[in-house]
C-alpha positions in Angstrom: 125.5 113.5 61.1 123.3 111.1 63.0 122.2 108.1 61.1 119.4 106.0 62.6 117.0 103.5 61.1 113.8 102.3 62.6 113.7 98.6 63.2 116.3 96.0 63.2 117.9 94.6 60.0 120.1 91.5 60.1 123.2 92.2 58.1 125.5 89.3 57.2 128.6 90.1 55.3 131.3 87.5 54.5 134.6 87.9 52.9 136.3 84.9 51.4 140.0 85.0 50.8 139.7 82.7 47.9 142.7 80.8 46.6 145.6 79.1 48.3 148.2 81.2 50.0 151.2 82.3 48.0 153.4 79.9 49.9 151.2 76.9 49.3 152.9 75.7 46.2 155.9 76.6 44.1 153.5 76.4 41.1 151.2 79.1 42.5 150.7 81.9 40.0 151.4 79.9 36.8 148.5 79.1 34.6 148.6 75.3 34.1 148.2 75.5 30.4 151.1 77.8 30.1 153.4 74.9 31.1 152.7 73.1 27.9 155.4 74.0 25.3 153.0 74.1 22.4 155.6 75.6 20.1 158.0 72.6 20.6 155.3 70.0 19.7 156.3 67.4 17.1 153.9 65.0 15.4 155.2 61.4 15.6 152.0 59.3 15.2 152.6 55.7 16.4 150.7 52.7 15.1 151.1 51.1 18.5 149.5 54.0 20.3 145.8 54.7 20.6 143.3 56.9 22.3 139.5 56.8 22.0 136.4 58.1 23.8 133.8 55.6 25.0 130.9 57.8 23.6 130.8 60.0 20.5 127.6 62.0 21.2 127.0 64.0 24.4 124.0 65.9 25.8 121.4 63.7 24.2 118.9 64.6 27.0 119.8 68.3 26.9 122.7 68.2 29.3 125.4 70.9 29.1 127.9 68.8 31.1 129.0 65.2 30.6 131.6 62.8 31.9 133.5 61.0 29.2 135.6 57.9 29.7 138.8 57.9 27.6 140.8 54.7 27.0 144.3 54.8 25.7 147.5 52.8 25.4 150.8 52.3 23.7 153.8 49.9 23.8 156.3 52.3 25.4 154.5 53.9 28.3 156.2 56.6 30.3 155.5 58.7 33.4 155.7 61.7 31.1 152.8 60.6 28.9 149.7 62.8 29.0 146.2 63.1 27.6 145.0 66.5 26.3 141.5 67.7 25.3 141.4 69.9 22.3 138.4 71.9 21.1 137.7 72.3 18.2 138.8 68.8 17.4 140.8 69.9 14.4 143.8 71.4 16.0 146.6 71.0 13.5 148.6 73.7 11.9 146.1 74.2 9.1 143.9 76.0 11.6 146.6 78.6 12.5 146.0 82.2 11.5 149.1 82.0 9.3 149.3 78.3 8.1 152.7 76.6 8.3 154.8 77.3 5.2 158.4 76.7 6.2 160.2 73.8 8.0 160.7 74.5 11.7 157.5 76.4 12.2 155.1 75.1 14.9 153.0 72.1 14.0 150.4 73.2 16.5 149.2 76.7 17.2 146.6 76.1 20.0 146.8 74.9 23.6 144.4 72.2 24.8 141.5 73.2 27.1 142.7 70.7 29.8 145.0 67.7 30.3 145.7 64.8 32.6 148.7 62.5 33.0 148.3 59.1 31.6 149.6 57.4 34.7 146.7 58.7 36.7 145.3 55.4 35.6 146.6 52.6 37.8 149.2 50.3 36.3 149.5 52.3 33.0 153.3 52.3 33.4 153.3 48.4 33.7 150.7 47.4 31.2 150.7 50.3 28.7 146.9 50.7 29.0 144.8 53.1 30.9 141.4 54.7 31.3 140.6 58.1 32.8 137.5 60.3 32.9 137.1 63.8 31.7 134.3 66.2 32.5 133.3 68.2 29.4 131.1 71.2 29.2 129.2 72.4 26.1 131.7 74.8 24.5 130.1 75.1 21.1 132.6 73.0 19.2 133.6 69.3 19.0 136.4 67.7 21.0 139.3 65.4 20.4 141.6 63.6 22.8 145.3 63.4 22.1 148.0 61.2 23.6 151.4 62.8 24.0 154.7 61.6 25.2 157.8 63.6 26.0 156.4 65.5 28.9 154.8 69.0 28.8 158.2 70.5 27.9 158.8 68.5 24.8 155.4 67.2 23.6 155.3 64.5 20.9 151.8 63.7 19.6 151.5 60.0 19.1 147.7 59.4 18.8 144.4 61.3 18.3 140.9 60.1 19.0 137.8 60.5 16.7 135.9 63.7 17.4 133.0 63.8 19.9 130.5 66.5 20.3 127.3 67.7 22.1 124.1 67.1 20.4 123.3 70.8 20.3 126.7 72.6 20.5 125.1 76.0 20.0 122.6 75.7 22.9 122.3 78.7 25.4 124.2 77.9 28.5 125.6 79.2 31.9 123.4 82.2 32.7 124.8 84.8 35.1 122.6 87.4 36.8 123.6 90.9 37.8 121.8 93.8 39.3 121.1 96.5 36.7 121.6 100.3 37.0 118.5 100.5 39.2 117.3 98.3 42.1 114.3 97.0 40.2 116.3 95.7 37.2 118.0 92.4 36.8 120.3 91.5 33.9 120.9 88.0 32.7 123.9 87.2 30.5 124.5 83.9 28.8 126.7 82.2 26.1 125.6 80.4 22.9 126.8 79.5 19.5 124.1 81.5 17.8 124.9 84.7 15.9 122.0 87.2 15.8 121.6 86.4 12.1 120.8 82.8 12.9 118.5 83.1 15.9 116.7 85.7 18.0 117.9 85.7 21.6 115.5 86.5 24.4 114.6 85.8 28.0 111.1 84.6 29.0 110.3 85.7 32.6 107.6 86.5 35.1 106.6 86.4 38.7 106.5 82.9 40.3 102.9 81.8 40.6 101.8 84.4 38.0 100.8 81.8 35.4 102.0 81.3 31.9 99.7 84.1 30.6 101.7 86.7 32.6 105.2 85.7 31.2 107.0 88.3 29.2 109.7 88.0 26.5 112.5 90.5 26.5 115.0 90.6 23.6 118.7 90.3 24.3 121.7 92.2 22.9 124.6 90.2 21.5 128.3 90.8 21.8 131.5 88.8 20.9 135.2 89.5 20.5 137.8 88.1 18.1 141.5 87.3 18.2 142.4 90.8 17.0 140.7 92.2 20.1 143.4 90.6 22.3 146.5 92.7 23.1 149.2 90.0 23.2 150.1 86.4 23.7 149.0 83.9 24.7 145.5 85.3 24.3 146.2 86.3 20.6 148.2 83.1 19.8 148.1 79.6 21.4 145.6 80.7 24.1 143.0 81.9 21.6 139.6 80.1 21.4 136.4 81.5 19.9 134.3 82.7 22.8 131.0 82.3 21.0 128.2 84.9 21.4 127.4 86.6 24.6 123.8 87.7 25.1 122.4 90.1 27.8 118.7 90.8 28.5 117.1 93.0 31.1 114.1 92.1 33.4 112.7 95.5 34.6 110.1 96.9 37.0 110.7 94.1 39.5 108.9 94.1 42.8 111.3 94.1 45.8 112.1 90.7 47.3 109.6 89.0 44.9 110.5 85.6 43.4 110.8 85.5 39.6 111.1 82.7 37.1 113.1 83.0 33.9 114.3 80.9 31.0 116.8 81.9 28.2 116.1 80.9 24.6 116.8 81.5 20.9 114.1 81.5 18.3 115.4 80.0 15.0 114.4 81.2 11.6 111.9 78.4 11.2 110.1 79.5 14.3 111.3 76.7 16.6 112.9 77.6 19.9 116.1 76.3 21.5 115.6 76.7 25.3 118.0 76.9 28.2 117.2 75.6 31.6 114.6 77.3 33.8 115.7 79.2 36.9 114.3 81.5 39.6 115.7 84.5 41.5 114.6 86.9 44.1 114.4 90.6 43.1 116.7 93.0 45.0 115.3 95.0 48.0 114.5 98.6 47.4 117.0 101.2 48.7 116.6 101.6 52.4 114.3 98.6 52.7 114.2 97.2 56.3 114.8 93.5 55.6 117.5 90.9 56.1 120.2 91.4 53.4 123.0 88.9 53.2 126.1 89.7 51.1 129.0 87.6 50.1 132.3 89.3 49.1 135.4 87.5 47.9 138.2 87.8 45.4 140.7 85.7 43.6 138.8 82.5 43.5 140.1 81.2 40.2 138.8 78.0 38.7 139.6 74.3 39.0 138.6 71.1 37.2 136.3 68.5 38.8 137.9 65.7 36.9 141.4 66.5 38.3 142.7 67.9 35.1 145.6 70.4 35.3 145.8 69.5 39.0 149.5 68.7 38.9 150.1 72.4 38.5 148.2 73.1 41.8 147.0 76.4 40.4 143.7 76.9 42.2 143.0 73.7 44.1 140.7 75.3 46.6 138.4 77.0 44.1 136.0 74.1 44.0 135.7 74.0 47.8 134.6 77.6 47.8 132.2 77.2 44.9 130.6 74.0 46.3 130.1 75.4 49.7 128.5 78.6 48.3 126.2 76.4 46.2 125.3 74.3 49.3 124.5 77.5 51.3 122.7 79.1 48.4 119.6 79.9 50.5 121.5 81.8 53.1 122.7 84.8 51.1 121.3 87.3 48.5 124.0 88.8 46.4 127.7 88.0 45.5 130.6 90.4 44.9 133.6 88.7 43.2 136.2 91.6 43.4 138.7 90.7 40.8 140.7 87.8 39.4 137.8 85.6 38.3 139.2 82.5 36.5 142.7 84.0 36.2 142.7 82.6 32.7 145.8 84.6 31.9 145.2 84.6 28.1 143.8 81.0 27.7 140.3 82.0 26.6 138.8 78.5 26.9 139.0 78.9 30.7 136.3 81.6 30.7 133.8 79.0 29.6 135.0 76.7 32.3 134.6 79.4 34.9 131.1 80.4 33.9 130.2 76.8 34.1 131.7 76.4 37.5 129.9 79.3 39.1 126.6 78.8 37.1 124.8 77.2 40.1 125.4 80.5 41.9 125.2 83.1 39.2 122.0 81.7 37.7 120.1 82.3 41.0 122.0 85.2 42.7 123.3 88.5 41.3 127.0 87.9 40.6 128.7 91.3 40.6 132.3 91.5 39.5 135.3 93.8 39.7 138.3 94.1 37.5 141.6 92.5 38.7 145.1 92.4 37.4 144.5 89.0 35.8 141.6 90.4 33.8 143.0 93.8 32.7 146.8 94.4 32.9 148.8 94.6 29.8 151.5 97.2 28.8 150.5 100.3 26.9 146.7 99.6 26.9 145.5 102.5 29.0 145.7 100.7 32.4 147.6 102.0 35.4 150.0 99.1 35.6 152.2 98.2 32.7 152.5 94.5 33.5 151.4 91.4 31.6 149.2 89.7 34.3 146.2 89.3 31.9 148.1 87.2 29.4 147.0 89.6 26.6 143.3 89.7 27.5 143.5 93.4 28.5 140.0 93.3 30.0 138.1 92.3 26.9 136.8 88.8 28.0 135.8 90.1 31.4 134.0 93.1 30.0 132.1 90.9 27.5 131.4 87.7 29.5 129.8 89.5 32.4 127.4 92.4 32.8 128.0 95.1 35.3 126.1 98.4 35.6 128.8 100.8 34.5 128.0 103.9 32.5 130.9 103.0 30.1 131.8 99.3 29.8 135.4 100.1 29.2 135.5 101.8 32.7 135.1 99.0 35.2 133.6 101.1 38.0 130.0 101.3 39.1 127.6 101.6 42.0 125.0 99.2 43.4 122.2 100.2 45.7 121.1 97.1 47.6 118.7 97.7 50.4 120.6 99.2 53.3 123.8 99.2 51.3 125.5 101.5 48.8 128.4 99.6 47.1 131.0 101.7 45.3 133.0 99.4 43.1 136.3 100.8 41.9 138.7 99.6 39.3 142.2 99.3 40.8 143.7 98.7 37.3 142.9 102.2 36.1 144.1 105.5 37.6 142.1 106.5 40.6 144.1 109.5 41.7 142.6 112.9 42.3 141.5 114.6 39.0 141.0 111.4 37.1 137.6 110.3 35.7 137.5 107.4 38.2 138.2 109.7 41.2 135.3 111.8 40.1 133.1 108.7 39.9 134.2 107.5 43.4 133.4 110.9 45.0 130.1 111.1 43.3 129.2 107.6 44.4 130.1 108.3 48.0 128.6 111.7 48.1 125.1 110.9 46.7 124.0 108.1 49.0 121.2 108.9 51.4 122.7 107.7 54.7 119.4 108.0 56.5 118.0 105.2 54.3 121.2 103.5 53.3 123.5 103.7 56.3 126.1 101.1 55.1 128.5 102.7 52.6 130.9 100.1 51.1 134.0 100.6 49.0 135.6 97.7 47.1 138.4 97.2 44.6 140.8 94.4 43.7 144.3 95.7 44.6 145.0 97.1 48.1 144.3 100.8 48.0 144.4 101.0 51.7 146.8 99.3 54.1 148.5 95.8 53.8 151.4 94.3 55.6 152.0 91.8 52.8 155.7 91.1 52.2 156.1 93.0 48.9 154.3 96.0 50.2 156.4 95.9 53.4 159.6 95.7 51.4 158.5 98.8 49.5 157.8 100.5 52.7 154.4 101.7 51.4 152.1 99.0 52.8 149.9 99.7 49.8 149.8 99.9 46.1 151.8 102.9 45.0 149.7 106.0 45.6 146.9 103.8 46.6 145.4 105.6 49.6 146.9 109.1 49.2 144.0 110.4 47.2 141.2 108.0 48.3 141.5 108.2 52.1 140.3 111.8 52.0 137.1 110.6 50.4 136.7 107.6 52.8 137.1 110.0 55.7 134.9 112.8 54.3 132.0 110.6 53.4 132.5 108.2 56.4 132.9 104.9 54.5 132.0 102.0 56.7 133.9 99.1 55.1 136.6 98.8 52.4 137.2 95.4 50.8 140.3 94.5 48.8 141.6 91.3 47.2 144.9 90.6 45.5 146.9 89.7 48.6 146.5 86.0 49.4 146.1 86.5 53.1 143.6 87.8 55.5 144.2 91.2 57.1 142.1 93.7 58.9 143.0 97.1 60.3 141.7 99.4 63.0 140.1 102.6 61.6 143.0 104.4 60.0 143.5 107.9 58.7 146.8 109.4 57.5 148.7 106.5 59.0 147.2 106.8 62.4 144.8 104.4 64.1 141.7 106.3 65.0 140.6 104.1 67.9 142.1 102.0 70.7 139.7 99.2 70.1 140.7 96.3 68.0 137.2 96.1 66.5 134.5 98.7 66.4 131.2 99.4 64.7 130.7 102.8 66.2 132.0 106.3 65.9 132.7 108.1 69.2 129.6 110.2 68.9 127.4 107.3 68.1 128.8 105.1 70.9 127.8 107.6 73.6 124.3 107.9 72.1 123.7 104.2 71.8 125.1 103.2 75.2 122.7 105.5 76.8 119.9 103.2 75.7 121.1 100.2 77.7 123.0 99.8 80.9 124.7 96.6 79.7 125.6 95.4 76.2 125.9 91.7 75.6 128.1 90.5 72.7 126.1 89.3 69.7 129.0 87.3 68.4 131.2 84.6 69.9 133.9 82.5 68.2 133.6 78.8 68.6 136.2 76.1 69.1 134.4 73.4 67.3 136.5 73.4 64.1 140.2 72.6 64.7 141.1 74.3 61.4 140.0 77.7 62.7 142.5 79.9 64.5 141.1 82.7 66.5 142.1 86.3 66.1 143.8 87.8 69.2 140.5 88.5 71.0 138.4 85.4 71.6 135.2 87.4 71.9 134.2 90.6 70.1 132.1 93.1 71.9 130.0 94.7 69.2 127.4 97.3 69.7 124.6 98.4 67.4 125.3 100.9 64.7 122.8 103.1 62.8 120.0 101.2 64.6 121.1 98.1 62.7 122.1 95.0 64.6 125.0 93.6 62.5 126.4 90.1 62.5 130.2 89.8 62.7 132.5 86.9 62.9 136.2 87.4 62.8 138.3 84.3 62.1 141.6 83.4 60.6 142.0 80.2 58.7 145.1 78.1 58.9 146.4 77.5 55.4 146.4 74.0 54.0 147.5 72.9 50.6 144.2 71.3 49.6 141.4 72.3 52.0 140.8 74.9 54.7 137.8 75.3 57.0 135.9 78.0 58.8 132.9 78.2 61.0 130.7 81.1 60.0 128.3 82.5 62.6 124.8 83.0 61.2 122.0 85.0 62.8 119.2 83.2 64.5 116.2 85.4 64.6 113.2 85.4 66.9 115.1 85.3 70.2 114.9 88.0 72.9 117.7 90.4 73.7 120.9 90.4 71.6 121.2 88.4 68.5 122.3 84.8 69.1 124.2 82.9 66.6 124.7 79.4 65.4 127.8 78.0 63.8 127.6 76.6 60.3 130.2 75.1 58.1 130.1 77.4 55.2 133.4 78.2 53.5 135.8 75.3 53.6 138.5 77.2 51.7 141.2 79.7 51.9 142.3 82.4 54.2 139.7 84.5 55.8 136.1 85.4 56.3 134.9 88.6 57.8 133.5 91.9 57.9 131.7 94.9 59.4 133.3 98.0 60.7 132.4 101.7 60.8 134.1 105.1 60.4 137.3 104.4 58.5 137.4 101.4 56.2 138.1 97.9 57.3 140.5 96.3 54.8 140.2 92.7 54.1 142.6 91.0 51.7 141.9 87.9 49.7 144.7 85.7 48.4 146.0 85.9 44.8 148.3 88.3 43.3 
């Protein structure tokens, strides 16, 4: 089948392998809050110990994030002393699902939302006094700071501060956009403290420049979940925290590529309105639209704290680097796919709020599409494919509720997205994908129904490696894949000529030649053309110049084996490709991404831009059999 498209479309795809490599730290893979032995906590309040916040009221000007200075001290300082942030502020055993009745039962039944060591403050060990700063987000409840001694393994509570709170703790916060089930529909999801019985949730929206008289208000649906929805601990026990109410509204009949304004809000029973912040977004292109379409794909980013909290555990230190650089480069891409392992909260529900706040500068302006990973879904005997405890008892509930994705059934985390020249088929590697299953039928239907004349780029993505990987645990198994990963799916990839396959889960960057049934289908190390297309396109020009070069400007970038990639046009589309491998560092990595510079004669020329100062990889575009790219985190 010949696939040709008139005109030239600049296609920029970037894969971020987001998170430190598995060898970066011995603590990698452990949720920092899980290191606190909450069940061993004793309460030994000391009159010579104190902790207090410098301010008691936050968000007086409508802010949803505030920095708080905390002062503390006591007469027997130790390097094991630490400050925890609890929310709600009342965190004693009286708040437990089954209040303490017998000696020896835990005195605390909830983990803090974050912590820092007291000796982060200079000279605390010598003077017994310190001061550190915490960054708090509006999480619907008040906060208290607690001073502990005895390390994380044997916590002894010796002082508690007065509660502090945001002025409007129920305010709508942290919107996240997602493309709807059709290209002219955008969903916006947000979190608040308002039940539907208290206030009416809606989004006000309209075309930029259309005037206030052309603004529409669309009602939002409301969801939440409770402790009983969790499948195990810690999500059902010390990791539980009320998630608030999750609202989703749809903005429909959008004009392709048009700029729109929106603002979330809640109308109270007295008629007054509590507003969120105003934002703008650009509507998606129509299927087959000939325009620049720039896509970001990454997995396993996790979350981190800007105030340095939990940093001793070194869980996801590079997460902020990736986030910040994507925020800085916000104008240079159009849609984001985060293919699994979002915050890796592992059953500590407070971390979902922290994650939505971290990515809000991105998700409030760009469609933020997600996939299910092992740290979202996996729990024994809950219908998943893997009977492991990677989700910490969440069993997919927070991910399914906190984010919208255009699936026909929200419990089935698979869906398709038509975005201009692209058809994305997003699979759920945590549910059975084998031939004969419901998901297999969806995947085939998604691949089979695309009009390749108008949407030449067919993309498959999932979290776990359902293709090929040389990662150590796959190599030891001898399978180089998830068990039975490609046996069913490679037939579909080959039959429907999938262009690219993206995977996460493995904390390294890998790419393969076009592969089918264990055999490399080409001698070239990188290719964008099938054999039949290559002959046709080469006939049009006597000489093909490379549109991509790798640059030596950044010493943190290590080239792949070929210093220059000779890339021809495919489907009449001039793609942009940059293949790099990033040397791992414990705190920061760097890469130079090559961007398209339009308006120049001949082949596309590129300029280097510092874009993704984090993690293990960055690249994309191949044709025929899937290219497999792995992002870091298991």
